[in-house]
C-alpha positions in Angstrom: 4.3 16.0 -5.3 0.8 14.3 -5.0 -0.7 17.8 -4.8 1.2 19.1 -7.8 0.3 16.7 -9.9 -3.2 16.4 -9.1 -3.5 20.0 -9.9 -2.0 19.5 -13.3 -5.4 17.2 -14.0 -3.7 13.8 -12.9 -5.4 11.4 -10.9 -3.6 11.3 -7.7 -3.9 8.7 -4.8 -1.5 8.0 -1.8 -1.4 5.2 -0.1 0.0 4.9 4.2 -0.4 3.0 7.0 -2.7 4.0 9.2 -0.4 5.1 12.4 -1.9 5.5 15.6 -0.4 9.0 15.7 -2.3 10.5 13.0 -4.4 13.1 15.0 -8.1 12.9 15.5 -8.7 16.0 13.6 -7.8 14.1 10.3 -9.2 10.6 11.3 -12.8 12.3 11.6 -12.6 13.3 8.1 -11.7 9.6 6.8 -14.4 7.8 5.2 -13.7 3.5 5.7 -14.2 1.7 2.6 -13.8 -1.9 3.2 -11.4 -5.0 4.6 -9.7 -7.5 3.5 -7.0 -10.4 5.0 -3.8 -9.9 3.5 -1.5 -13.2 3.1 2.2 -12.3 4.4 4.1 -16.0 3.9 2.4 -17.8 6.8 0.6 -14.7 8.2 -3.2 -14.0 7.6 -3.9 -10.5 8.9 -6.7 -7.8 8.7 -6.3 -4.7 6.7 -8.8 -2.2 6.3 -8.7 0.9 4.2 -9.7 4.4 4.7 -9.4 7.6 2.7 -9.9 11.3 2.8 -10.2 13.8 0.1 -7.7 16.7 0.4 -5.9 19.4 -2.0 -7.1 17.4 -5.3 -5.6 14.0 -4.2 -7.1 10.8 -2.5 -5.3 9.8 0.2 -5.8 6.0 1.4 -4.9 4.8 5.0 -4.1 0.9 5.4 -5.4 -0.1 8.7 -3.8 -3.2 11.0 -3.4 -2.0 14.9 -1.3 -4.9 15.2 1.2 -3.4 12.9 1.3 0.5 13.3 -0.8 1.1 16.3 2.4 1.9 18.4 3.4 5.3 18.8 6.0 5.7 16.5 6.3 5.3 12.7 9.3 3.0 12.2 12.4 1.7 14.3 10.4 -1.8 15.9 12.1 -5.1 15.5 9.9 -6.4 13.2 10.0 -3.6 10.6 10.4 -5.7 7.8 7.1 -7.8 8.9 5.4 -4.8 9.3 6.4 -3.0 5.9 6.2 -6.3 4.1 2.4 -6.4 4.8 2.1 -2.7 4.2 3.7 -3.4 0.5 1.4 -6.3 0.1 -1.4 -4.7 1.4 -0.7 -2.0 -1.2 -1.2 -4.6 -4.3 -3.8 -6.4 -3.1 -5.9 -3.2 -2.3 -5.4 -1.8 -5.5 -9.1 -2.5 -6.9 -10.7 -1.0 -4.1 -8.7 2.7 -4.2 -10.9 4.3 -6.3 -10.1 3.7 -10.0 -12.8 1.6 -10.1 -16.4 2.9 -9.5 -18.9 0.6 -7.3 -21.3 -0.4 -9.9 -18.5 -2.5 -11.5 -16.3 -3.8 -8.2 -18.2 -7.2 -8.8 -16.8 -7.7 -12.5 -12.8 -7.1 -10.8 -11.7 -10.4 -12.4 -12.6 -9.0 -15.9 -10.9 -5.4 -15.3 -7.6 -3.9 -16.6 -8.1 -0.6 -15.2 -5.1 0.2 -13.1 -2.9 2.9 -12.1 -0.3 3.7 -14.8 2.1 4.3 -12.0 3.0 3.3 -8.6 5.8 5.7 -7.1 7.2 3.5 -4.2 9.3 5.6 -1.6 12.2 4.4 0.4 12.5 1.0 2.0 9.2 0.9 3.6 7.7 0.3 0.3 10.7 -1.3 -1.3 8.3 -4.4 -1.9 5.4 -3.2 -3.9 7.5 -4.1 -7.3 8.3 -7.1 -6.4 5.2 -8.1 -4.6 3.6 -6.5 -8.3 6.0 -8.9 -10.4 5.5 -11.7 -7.8 1.5 -11.6 -8.8 1.5 -10.4 -12.6 1.4 -14.0 -13.5 -2.3 -14.8 -11.8 -3.4 -11.2 -12.2 -3.1 -9.9 -15.9 -4.1 -6.4 -14.8 -0.8 -5.5 -12.9 1.8 -6.1 -15.9 0.7 -2.9 -17.5 1.7 -0.6 -14.0 4.7 0.7 -13.9 6.8 1.5 -10.9 9.1 4.3 -10.1 11.5 3.8 -6.6 12.5 7.0 -4.8 15.4 7.0 -2.0 15.1 9.7 0.5 18.2 8.8 2.7 20.0 6.3 1.7 21.1 5.9 5.4 17.9 3.5 6.1 17.9 0.8 3.8 15.5 -1.5 6.2 18.5 -4.6 5.6 16.8 -7.8 7.2 18.4 -11.7 7.1 18.1 -13.9 4.4 16.0 -15.6 6.2 13.0 -13.0 5.7 12.9 -13.6 2.4 10.4 -16.8 2.8 9.4 -16.5 6.2 8.3 -12.6 6.4 7.5 -11.8 2.6 6.6 -15.6 1.2 8.2 -15.0 -1.7 11.1 -17.6 -3.5 
């Protein structure tokens, strides 16, 4: 879908965790952009941003070795925390994913340019629309973003206990 949309002239970006299972061939092509710290409830975690261009799409990679250098994509005991972090990092990295020129990054609080749509896939990104909504009161530029949520396999739902909402995700 991203490649097909890009072929039709749309500006398309995909964000993925920078898993340690991504081959060196692809890693050598990545460009490091910056790092920030993402607050997830009481946690304050490093978050790096890398990218590469491939088939008309900009592929962004969210780096945090604590969460994504595990030899497998998911199925870990702390998956709720890992993908809560990833979802929050997606929202907080929006000003840095190429929708803005480098010359205007210092003016970001004044800008309203954001992606028009964020397409979330499966439970691992289910908190992206929630964090977007939670931050709209403090960050006006998020209000115009629409979200689409696609479920590929209903068997895997990412169910976690009620305590995760405030303890892990920092949500009311």
